[in-house]
Steps between C-alpha positions, in 0.01 A plus 500: 500500500830685472572409139143570389506850652844578357411387151155656491641840594802458275306400191238769550774761502751355258240475227378856556478610137218692332323166461513230763670170432176312555316710243772453241526129559130420505329760284745633245706361216852625450527823307606462139853614421599725206537301179852622425639352822661161447353235731649159568473214748840355576583176676704589808705267724447654846129429549478254210217677315433756230568865580314771306730778378429822310768681300496833318740776393744246354670765287647657814824384664432556872280232657253550784337202672177571689401284799145531634366455853224288651182480294346284231545764228878447507695699242188700414581712806753662264258548207503881532877514551624283212376730218708779653811285539489330159573832329859490628563155648481132425231392746442150637219420745397162635213343686665338800414128527164470673373833362352638179547265205796306640448145624382444855712305747476342844868570565573761766503845341761724661741777394798263506345256250366778280850651495631170364239523224618852410860375489396248235265735314719809468762355259219380274426864415823693554870426476580821686419623849137596552299736719255325731182678611292326768177602672388381847582127514680555169723750678593236756572249223715758320690580819574131553611461138725808519664382823588160355570582134624862498714447188183453294360842589575854393247653740220406740174692542267396782144630530316477837685181586326252730646237732802688635373568852444227755166353409319599822616859446379473139159371610480759779530772236219342296268514800575862592217751472573792263578851627253646251170376357406640161140567606618675819809676366340844456366494856828371647686783330254769615416384851776402740263310728390272214861425407594443864203267560571294188866464599414392854249237383741368236787476745277308742401255226862469387608410853237224510602350165867522601429321828318219316794448263743502792307222672482296178878519466534302823330199337657239268509597132343242263602686181863392545396135496287561190796643309683167535209257465447403135185299576334795674611738224345281233153538649507830691670692217278354228353795304629738769819652354464823699482307827800293392710802400396702805622228738832485317535878500433565869748230601788635288797657680688778319727608786815345354399573138525878544838482678770626257238524225667686213248512212395864431143522629209739468208460739159644405226516763143619535474741792165358617579131452276304740660166410872567532590811702733773374708396801608199290627726223689714752649184649619374161637839395703520821624143510591455133837649413400658167128580508264797466139528620231683298164552674191579291254723685141380545574162338421165657642151455463506120644840401505410129119505517440750782729770357591373153661818363710562811604136508623507140701816571669330798553179302669693216728677747591169660580346162708793379690604813720337759355494851598788727556370851340732753736644759538243773412608850817502713526176695788608719352660808833498684643763262222749577488735795214378721435785742147436615238241589162454335234424759143434383235443770129444445471678167334393173567545128845660533794473258866545596825501300858581586796392715455418867693350788208306650144455375244412767140438396225425754127489434523656153261383227560520126844651545728522196881502525657568160864564410613445858837430661540423869715322756197320643124473454257390773133458402230414752119472468507668161423461129800611294595499131872537425669557162870556426637447847850451637565404862857439612546404865749330730205352696153386391427717198120483485248385761133451411258431786121449470492673162448458127795620293551498124859552378605547135862539385706512818844424640496401869815401687579427865581220744140405424359681198132460584320387815126434468272445801123433471496680164469458126778627275480509120854545364571525127842565353665516842863410573564389859863505614574354844769339709230318700150402394406712199126477573392411853130406514349490850157390627200497265652681202516463123765638266426496126812526285501581128823493294709579807827364637714465810876552509702348782871520431559351156170312501202630302157341548216602270164521675156479345249350738329508836657475843435207729682612811847596385476265202349582163280288278632585155205483265 
């Protein structure tokens, strides 16, 4: 039950292109490619089959390799981008094994194995460093490749990268109701009561879907067994490359990969992406040492189709310029004068920023804390979203009781960094520093951790998983 629900939701979202995966697979042949592009099928050693590769712009010195995401069309996702690039660059695009015109396989498809394929493929087309551009799953593959083989890259460009967040958090985003409906947008903008009603209904439905996923996470996970069972893969993965690759993607852990990641990186994101949230781009831009985020307004998960002209402008800038790291939010709360407390009681839809001594939140719904420093934070019976947060305490730094809290990009330090009681906490890109238990999980609670870490003395532990008591299932 759990794996079926996960994968159904995941595949429905991850294949959200102008045409559905099912339609492409069953009803359409692959689009013909321009005749001047060189096409070849090369025997490769990683999956043991033939990989379909397209090459153009061979008169140019700089090489760009394009890596597509989930979907049967494969490299054709780039068909409107390549003509623009071939004017100035040597362009190489491939159908990943299992997709497009490359051979199928029953082997487990995952970013790690695809990265090994790119390691073999790249020297076949360039003796120099290359620029890697990856979309969605291709962004995750490119990130894995760049973390393990940085000397082969000049630059990395990731577009709406999937698979970075803990998989339940990823799936939770896919199930969220939108803030705006196209057919209702004009009424929501003109009439406050319409907008308020839509938001209330959507939040109610989102709470239900979130509660269902939370309960499923307390059950055993059969997808982990499938990843290591060749007999099951042979039959379950047969003619289902998207299912195969999706399982590999959602079980990949990038927490250690982005630590001390030095490849210059540009991150391009569609503002309205319903598959991978902009939160992921913000996380990557903050956690990577040399990265810049570019958000394209009104674009979804496939910005090269949704907003083609704007995408090409951002792509050109990324290719031509070094990334400009945004100014980091100060993580040292102890160096700031903290004269006052922030106390929020029984209020809704409020946003706070600034420097505080204590933050106390009780009965507040849809509260946003952004660019915050404090000596302690206590949240009770509330729904809180936190971004760019620093808490430095000589006691328990943050206490969450009977609440739902989402935290992105934070530094939390104390005797115990985080104490969670009868609550759900979604933490992404969070560093916990503690002399005692870094994360103390009490009663019926769940903590989801994405690319986070604990520091206790000289020991660093990377965390990407789900809490079971004070232990974490790393998956």
